[in-house]
N, C-alpha and C positions, 0 to 999 in steps of 0.2 A: 208684309214688308221684311228683305232680308236685314241680317245682322250686319250689325256695323262693329268692325272690330276696332278696338282703341288700341293702338300698338303699345302706349306706355302701361297699361296693365298686365301685358304678358312679357316685360322686358323688366330684368333685374335693375333696381335702382342704382344709379351710379353711387358711388362713396363720397359721402360729404368731404370737400377740401380740409386737410388738417383735422380729420377726426383721429380720435385717440384709439390707437390700437388696442383691442380689450385682449391682453394676451392670455389671461388666466382662462376667461372662458373659450379663447379659440382652442387652447389646450384641451379643456373639456370636450368642445366638438370633437377637435382631432381624435380624442382617445376613444369616440362614441360614434365614429364615423358612418358605422355601417349597422347602427340601430335603425329598425324598419321604421320607428317613429320620434320625432323630436317635437315637444311642444314648448315653445315660448311664450310664457302668459306674465303679463305686468300692464299695470294701468298705462295709459297715454304719455309719451315722453320718456320713456325708460331704454330707448335704444333697441328697440327688439328689430326692427327692419334694418338697421346699419349694422347690427351685429351679425346677421345673415348676410349680408351684402358683403362685410369683409370676409367673413367664413368662405362663401362660395367663390369669391373673387379670386382666393387664394389657391383654391385648386383647379387642375384643369380637365375639369370632369363636363358632361352636359348637365345643364340647368334650365328647368321650365319654370318659369317664377309666374304666378297669378297674383293680382292685387285685386283683392274682393272688395266690392261696395254693397251698398244695400239692395242696388238693382238685380246683383246676381243672386238674391235669395228667393229664386225660383227654379225648381228642379230642371228643368229643360234649358233653361238661359244657363245655368250652372254646368251642365255637362257639356254644353256646346262650346263654353269658353275653355272648361277644362282639355277638351279634345283640341280646340284651336291654340292652346297653350304648348301644348306637347308638339302638335304640327309645327308651329313656329320655332320649338328650340331644337326637335330633330330633324327640322329641314326635310319632311317627307309628308305627303299627302296622308291625314287619317280622317278626312273630312268623310269619307264613304262609311265610315260607321255610324254617321248621324242620321238614322233610318228612324224618321218619327213616328213610323208606326208599329216598331218593335218596342216592348216595355224598357225602360231605362235600366232594369237590371240586367236586360240581356246587352243592353249597350255598353255596359259596366265591364261584363264577361268577356265580351269580345273585344273591347279596349284592352284586358288584362292578357287576353292571347296573343295580341299583338304586340305588346311590350315584352312580352317572352323571347320574343325574336331580336330583340335588342339585347346585345351581351355586355354591353360597357356600361359601366357605373353609371347610375343618373340620379338627380336630387331635382324632387317636385316641392317646389314652396307654394302654400296657400295663405298669403299675406292678409292680416286683417279680417281673419277667420271669424269671430264674433257678430260679423255682419249677417251670419247665417245663422238663421233660427228654425227655418223651416225642416220639420222632422223627417220627410222623406229624402231630404239633402244628406242629414246624419247616417239615414239608413243607407244609402248609396255609397257614403263615404267608407261606413263600416266596413261593406264587403270589398270595397276597393283594398284598403289598408290589409284585411285578413289575408287575400288571397294576391297581395303585391308579389312580384319577382324579388327574389334576395339581392339581386344587384340593384335595387331601385330603392331610395329613402323618400321619406315625406315631412317636411316641415310644417307645422302651422303655428303663426303667430297669433295671439288672440288678448284682448283685455279682460275676458271674462272666461269662468269655469265652463267647460266644454261637454255637452252631453253625448259622451262617447264612453264605451265600456271600459275607462282608463283602469279601473282594480284589476280585471281579468289582464289587461296587457301589461301590466307591470310585473305581475305573477310570473307572466311568459317572458319577461326580460326583453320585450319589445321597445320599451320607451327609454328617452331621455328627456328628463323634464327640467326647464330653468326657468327660475322664478325672479321676483322683483328684486329680491334680498341678493340674490349673484348678480343680477344687472346693475346694482347701484355701484356708482362710481367708489371705491377705495381711495385711501389717503393720497395713494400713490399716483392713480389715475388722475386726480384732482390737481395735484401739482404738477403734472405733465400738461395739464389742459392750460392750466393758468402760466408757468414759467416754462415750459419744454425739457429738455432733459437739463438744464443747468439751475438748480436751485440749492438754496443752504438749508439749515436746520430751523434758523428764524422763519423764512418763508414757509417751509413744511408745516410749522406750529400754527402760522397766522392762519391758515387755512381751515384747521381743526374746527373752529366756529362754525365756519361756512358748511363745511361737511356735516355737522350736527344739525344745523337749521334745515338745510336739503334734503337730509337722510340720503344723500347719496344721489338724488333724483336728477338726472341729468339734462332734461328740459329745464326745469327749476335753477340749475347752475348755469346755464347758457343765458337766460333771462336775466339773472342777477348780474351776469357780466357786461349784457348789453346796455343797460341804463340805470341812471341812479334812480330814477323813480322804478323801482324793480315792481315794488306792490302793485302798481295799475297793469304793469305787463302781466305780472302773474294772475292777478284777478281776473282780468281778458281772458287769458288762455284757459284757465279753470272753468269758468261761464260758458265761455264757447264750446268746449272740448267735451264738458262733463256736463254741467247743471242743466242748461238748456236741454241738453240732449233727453231728460228723466221728466216722466211723469210730474203734473203741478204737485201732487202729494208728495213725491218723494224729495221734490226739491224743497217742500216746506219743512220736511223733518229734517232733511240736512242742515238748514241754514238754522232753525231754530235751534238742533242740538250742539251747535257748534260753539255753544258758550261753555261747554263743559269740555273739561281736561280729558277725562276717561267717561267712556259711554256705557254705562250699564243699563239694561232694559228698563229696569224700575223706573230711573230718572229720568230715561226718554219718553216713558209713558206719561209722567207729569208734566212734563213739557209739552208734548204734542197731543196729549189726550187720546192718543191710539193704543190700543190694546196689543196689538200684535208687533210691539218694537223689536222684540228678539228677531221675530221673522224678517222684518225690515232691516234690521242692520245684517242678518246672514244673505238676504238679498243684496245688499248694497255691496258686499264684500264679493259676492258672487259675480257681479255685473262690472267688476273692474274698477270701481270706484275707490279714491285713495284712501282707504280704511282696512285697517287688519284688526283680526283678534288677537289680544296679548295675554288672555286667560280662559279656561274652559268651566271652571267651576268655582265660583260663578263666571258666567260668560260675560266677559270686558272687551270692548272696543276700543280703538284708537284710529283719530283722522291725523294723516298726514298734518305736520306741522302748518306747512306753506298753504295747503289744502283749507285746514281750519282756520286760518288768517282770513283768507279769501272769503270764506263764507261768513266771517264775522262782519266784513266789510259791507257784504252783501245784506245782511241782517238790519244794519241800519239805513241800507239805501231802500229796502222795500217795506219796511214799516215804520210805523208812527214811533216817536219816543216814548209816548203812553205806553205802548205795544210792547217795546222792547223792556221797559222799567217792570212792567207786569210778569215777563216772562222771567227775569232776572230775579225777582221777589221772589215768585211763588218756589222755582227750583231752590234758591238758597235757602228758603225756611224749610222745605224738604228735607234736603241735604241736613239742616241743622237738628232737627227733630228726629233724624235717623242717627245720630251721633258723630256725622262726619262735620265736625265744627271748621275744621280748617279749610275744607272746600268751599263750606259756606260763607266763610267770611271773606275767601279769596273773591268768590264769585260776586258778594256783595260789594266788594269795593269795585271789582271790575264793572259793575251795573251802576255805580255811583250811587248807593244807598248808604252812605255814610252813617246815618244814624243807626240803622239795623247792625253795620260791622262794629261800631262802638259797641254798643249793647251787647253784640256775642264775645266781643274782646275781654269786657268786663266780666261776664259770665264765667267763662272758661280761663281766666288768668291763672290759675293755679295748674290746670292741665298743659297749659301752653309752654310754661317753663319747665314742667315736669318731662314733659314729652319731647323736650329738646329743640321747640320750635321757636328760639329766641331769636335768632334772626329774622324769622317770618314776621315776629312782632314789631321788631324795630322797622320793618318795612311797612307794614300796616299803619303805626303810629304816624310815621312819615308821611304816607298817603292821605291820612287824613289831616295831618297838619299842612300839607300842599294844598288839600281842597278847602285850606281855612275852616275847618271844622274845630269846634272847641273840644280840646282832648281834655279827659278828667285826670285830676292829680295825681291820682293811684297810678294812672299809667305812665304819666310824664315822669315820675320818680324813677319808674322801672325803665324807663327808656333812657334814662341818664346812663344806668349801669350796662346798657347793653352798649350805647353810644361809647363809652370808657372801653369795652371790649373789643371795639371796631376800630379804635384810635381815632374816632371822631370827636378829637377834643373840643374844638371850636364849636361844633353842635351841641356838645354836652355843656359847654360853659355858657352858651346861649339859654339853653333850658334851665340852668340852675340860677342865672341872673333872672330869669322870667318867674321862677317860683319864690325867689327871694323878694321880689318886687310885690306877688301876691301874698306873700307873708306879712309885708308892711300894709299891705291895703285890706286882707282879709283875715289874718292871723291865723292861716288854715293849719300850722301845725301845733296850735294851742287846741284844736278841738279833738273829740273823740273820734271823728269819723274818719280821719287821716292819721291816728295815732301810730300805726304800723308803718306806714310809709315814712311819715315823719322821722322814726328813729333809724330809718333805713338810710334816708337822707343825710341825718347826721354822723352815722357809721361811715359812709362814703367819703363824706367830708372830712373827716377826722383821719380815715385814712390817708387820704390823698396826701394831706397837709403834713402828717408825720414823715411821708417818703420824701417830702419835699425838705422839712428844715428839722426832722429827728427830734422835736419838742415832745418827748413821750408824757409829761405832765398835762400838757394842752391836749393831746391825743387821747388822754384817759377819759377825757369829760365826753367824749363823744362815743368812744370804744366801750366802756362800762357802764353807760346808761342802761338802766333797766326799765323794760315797758311795764305800766302799771296797769295791765289788762290781761285777763286770762288768755293764753296762747288759741285755745281753741274757740276762741270767739272772733279772730280774724283769720280768714282764709290765706291772709298773705304770709303769715307764718311758717304755712306749708311749701312756700317757693323757694326753689333751690337757683339762687342766682349764677349763673355764669360770668366771668371775668375776663374770659379770653377766647375769641370767637376763630382766630387762624394763625396766632403765632406759635412757632416751634420753640421758642424759650421763653419763659414767664419773664425774663431779665427784659425783653423787648415790648411787654405790654406795661399799662398804667402803674401795675403794681410794682413793676422795678424801675419804674421813671425812665424807660426807654434805655436800660443801661447804666443809667447815673445810681449805681446802688448804694445803700448805705453800708458800713462796716457791720461786720458779722454780728457783735455785740449789740448793735441797734436792733437789728433782725430779731435776735433773740430776746431781747428786751419787749420788743412788739408781741411776740408769740407769748410771752409769759403774760402780757395783758391780755391778749383774746383767748387764752386758755383759763385765765380766772374769770371770764365772765360769760354768759350765755353766748356768745358768739362762737364758743368754741365747737359747737355742735354745728356750725356753719360751713360752707363751701370757703368762704373767705380765709378761715384759718388754713384750709389745705393749701390753699393758692400761697400763704405765706410761707408755708413748709417748703412748697416746690420751690418758691424764689430764694428761701435760705439754701437749700441744696445745689442749685445754680450757682450762686454766689461762692459756696464753699469749693465747687470743683473748680470755678474760675481762679479762684487765689490758692488752686492746687491742693487742697485738703481733701483729697479723694476718699479717704477714708469716712471722714464725718459725713460728707456728700453722699455715701451710698447708703447710710444709716438715714439720714434725712429724708432723701428722696422716698425710701419705702413708705414713710407716713404719709407724705403728699401723695404717692400712688393709692394709697388704702383708701383716701377722702376721695381723690378721682374716681376712683371705680365705683366707691358707695354713693356718690351723688350722680354717677354716669356723665360726668364731665369729660370729654374728650379734650377739651381745651387746658385740663389739668393732668391727665393721666397720658395723654400721648407725649408732651413735651418730657414726662417722667422717664417714657419709655425710651425715649432718644437718648434723655441723659444718661440712662442705665446703658443704652449701647455704646456710647462714648466712652464710659468707662471701662467696657469690654475692650472697646479699641484701642483706649490707651495702652492696657495690658496685652496687645497683640493677638486676643482672643476673639479673633473676627468671626469664627464659626459660632460661637456662642452669641454673637451680636446679631448675625443672619437670622438665627433661630428666635431671637428674642423680637424681632421687627416683624417676624412673619408671624409670630405668635399674636402680637400687639394689634395685626390687622385683623383679628378674629373679633376684636374687643369692641369694634365700631363699625356701625354701617353708613358712616360719612364719609363719602367718596373724596371729599378734600383731606381728610386728616389720613386715607389710606395714600392718597397722594405724596404728601409729606413723609410718610415711612419708606415710601419708596425713594424719595430724595435721599434720605438718609443711608438708604441701603447703597445708592449710587457711592455716596461721600465715602462708606465703609468701605467699598471695593476700589476705590481711587487710592485710600489711605493705605491698604493691602498691595498696590501696585497694579492691579488687574482692570486696565482702562477700557478694555472690551466689554466686561461685564458690566462697569460703571456706566459705558453709555446705553447698555441694554438695559437697564433699572431706570435710568435717567428718562428714557425716551417713553416708558410706561407713563410717566408721571401726568402727562397730558391726558390719558387714557380717563384719569379721575378728576384732574382739574383742569378747567376751561383755560386756554391757552393765554386769553388776555388777562385772566387774574393770575395765572402762573409766571409772567413775563414781567410783573409787578411784585411778585413776589422775592424779598431779598435773599434767604435760603435757596431757590430754585435758581437764582442769577448767580449765587457764590456758587454752588456746585458747577452750573454751567462754565464757569469762568475756570475752574479748577479743572475741568475735562479738556478745556480748548489747552490750558498751559501746559498739562499732562502731554498733550499732542503737539506740543511746540507750535500751536498757532498763537504766537503773542498778542499780535494784534487785535484779534478776537476776543483773547481774553483781558486784554486793556481795557477795550470797548465798552464790555460790560461791565469791569470794576469801576470804571469812570461813571457808568449809570448809575451803578448801585450808591456809589459815592455821592451824587448828587441827590439822589432820593433819600439818603440817610441825613446828608444836610440840612435837607429840606424840613423832613419830619423830627430831626434833631434825636436821631437814633444812635448813640454810642457805639454799642456792640457793634451795630452794622457798618458804622463810618472806620472802625479800628479793621474790620475785616476786609473792606473792600480798598482800603489805604494800604493794607500788606500785599494784597494780590497786585495791586496798580504798583507799589514799589518794587515787586519780584519781577515785573514786566518789563519795568522800564530797566531795572539792573541786567537783565539778560540781553537785553536790546542795546546793552551799552551804553545806557544813558544815565551814568553813575550817580552825576551830580543831582539830576532830578529824583533819583530812586532815594538818594539819601536823606533829601528833602521831605519827601512824602513820608518816609521810615520815621523821621524826627516827629512830624505831625501826629502819627498813630501813636507813638511812645508818649507824645505829651499828653494824648486822652487817656489811655492806659495807664500812665503814672498817677492821674487823678484820681482814680478808683480802685488801683492795685489789680487790674488785668494781667492775668499770667499764662492761663490755658491757651487764648485765643492766639498768643503768640508762639508759644512752643509748639501748638499744632501745625504752622504755616511753617514748614521744614525749609522750603526754599528761598526764606526770607534771613537764613542765619548766616551765610556768608555776608550779607550785606550788613547785618547786626554786628557782627564782628568788625567789618571795618568801619561802621560808625562809632564802635567802641576804640577801636585805634586811633580814630581821628578825635575825638573826646579826651583820649589820654596825652595826646601830643600836640593839639594844636588849641584847645581851651578856646573853640568859637563862642563869642558870646551869643550868637543866633540859636546855641543849643543848649544854654545853660537851664532852660526851664523844665530840663529833663534830669531829674536826679541821676548820676552817673552809678550810684547803688544799684539802682532800680535796673539799670540796663545789666549791671553784671550779675544780679539775681535771676535774671533771664538766661543768661549765658550759662550760668553754673548750674541750673536747673537742667539744662540741656545736654552738659558735657559733650558740647558740640566738638571739640578740638579733640579731647582725649578719645571720643569715638572713633572718628576717622583716622586719627594716628594708630589708634589700636587694631582697624580692620587691616591694615597694610602688614605686610610680611617684612621681615628683616633686610629682604635684598630688594624689596620694592621699594622701601624707604631708601635703600641706596641709590637706586635709580632714580628715584624721585629727587634726592639731594643734588646729585650730579645735573639734572636736566636743569634744577632752578639754577644751579651756578653757570650755566651756560652752555653746556657741553652738547657736541653733536651724539646723534646714535652711534656712528663710528669710534667716537671718545670714549663714551660710556662702556662700549663694548671691550675695547682696549682695557680699560682702567679695570672692569671687572672680570677681564678674563673670558667673554662669552660673545656668541655671535650676534650680528646686528639683527637677526632674524627674531631671536632669542629677546631681544631689546625692544623691539616691535611688539612682541607679545606682552613682556611686562607691562610697556605703556599703554597696551589696550587694556588691560584689567585695572591699571592704576586709575587711568579716566572713569572708567566705570565705577570704581569704588569712590572716590570722592566728587563725582558729579558733575564732572566735564567733557567736553567734546573737542577740546582742540589742545594743542601744546602750548600755546602762548597762555591759554586758559589754568593749564595746570601748573606752568610757572608761577603763574600769579598768586595762584591757591598756596602753592608750597611755601611762598613767601610771607604773604600774609599768616597764614594758619601754624605752619610750623617752624618759621624764622629761619628758613634757609638762606 
């Protein structure tokens, strides 16, 4: 029977409508356009075919495209289709080469001689080459490639590794290789896919979690855009395109091992009872399954996130609940026995083995806190309670400290009420079993109560109590509790009462009590020193703040508590910035990044770097550092972080994007009001007031500033106002209103407080001193209503010179128009 030629197999696929142009990859192909061989290797759905279609569609040269399927894995059929492809592309008869009596090697040689006659550049594409397994075809292709004329290039797209002499060809410089890492969508391509060429920073950051989940896998991104029920679509894709195409044994291996975050051969062997797990993992990677090796010694592999999720769905579909439970239990036990208690607990909870997870959390409690897994601990206890599992009292007390550190106040109070109820019913605090945590419970209650009411005598009962048991008999004494999980300032935590701080003398008295007790050796004392340092800085006692922060920093580094030492590094940077020592601040922040491996805290340090550059006046560098933040902090988390939002609003303000800055300030203010965060409320109000003032809404600006001053006066805030330079013209106007109009509505803010802020800033003198005598003359005449011509005549200068003077004056006093300069001169200099 004669061959039936399928035209679509030898026709270059049409470019998908609205397909994103892969500019970076097209540039790579352009720069390597005369490489003898280009191999594009990646699993299904990475856009291999689309990329080549885009690339070859751009160039005006001959293209021979052969889309391969499994039927082509036969030498004679493959060679016939290759010759047909070339005939179709070149529009000339080559079928005379198909002499079935001649060896196929001879046919290849004759074809090569025929191609030597073609003098133009030509591109031959063998698409889906993974379908070719026959060694004779590989042998023929090797010969074809090695003797190919210099004007002809070959492109292979494949999901799998190729049985070709690639090492030799690399050495000869014949090859360009493009892999899945290069084919993944980057953030710029993802935002173009979703929003076209028009998008703002908020939209871009919102896509970062999607990019992280899909790992840039193009088919996954498309499927997630198509439907709300994305899991079903993605599961169907993986099952049809990957899993069901594999032998049953490999399918079973994939599905069973999907419960693991990281694939280590020894653990895979436990799950599958297969001694050749390493060979299986290598084979899966070689076959283009969604798996990659992330470490060599020892070997560790990783499934693609979405692939793993689909496999876990299949696990529950194919196996009984008893079998699934047995898989989780056996694997988790093996992990725990091997010392990986974190992975064991996570796996036990994922497999709903709550009793086992609870037992291991109790067993490894000291290690959990010592190794910085506080947040995980909180998540584990929450998962147990969500499953209505009865959690041990020791864990519940420590859970309270975790909740306080995360600002989960309502949940913490709920647990406290629960424990107090149990005390009434069971008298658990009076027994030996819970003596250690009962004292922790007392200390927490006493500390929080003191921060609320400042009653030292009452607090001493809980803080100075001594435990009548040898410390070495209770492992809980070795636990270093963390009191701050994410706040850049201790003032914002429960220790700082969310910015409603006590007077310095009260904090001094508390530190004295702590240092006179055994609590001196605990991290809570370091937190209190950190709080004292921040309060001293806020009230502008910078010299003593510098001293106290060093003590807090020592505690934080000793206990390896980034929730303490990072805020202290930030405070130290602020002190440098206040003294205009910006270079020292940048060096300090860079060094601080080396002290932690927690990506969140590294992101916070980048926010601080952005703020420092802003304060220095370098907007472009500030944007650069700020954009890096979401490389370390998930955008969904970052956009709820007041520090992130504050600096973002300041960047918008510096760029004169006042409406954007205003919207962020309002969002900050709403969140701060909801959470009763005083320091954030003041910061947000100041940005909001500055925006309103700049937009010409003076009455609103004055009212908002008054609200901020009202909060600030209650607790003695100073530096927060002094660092907001943009608000000082408004503050001076507020001062003049208070002096001359005596509005009843403003009486809640002491005038002495406002005067103190203005005095500390030296605002008027600073601007006045920056002007030269001649500039002051020009400004005075301008304020009196003189035109440029009149000013020039009066000072015996030219109008051009007056215009130069005015430009300099505007820059120095920070205005952009003649009218604003006149208003400024009248209000500040009394002209």
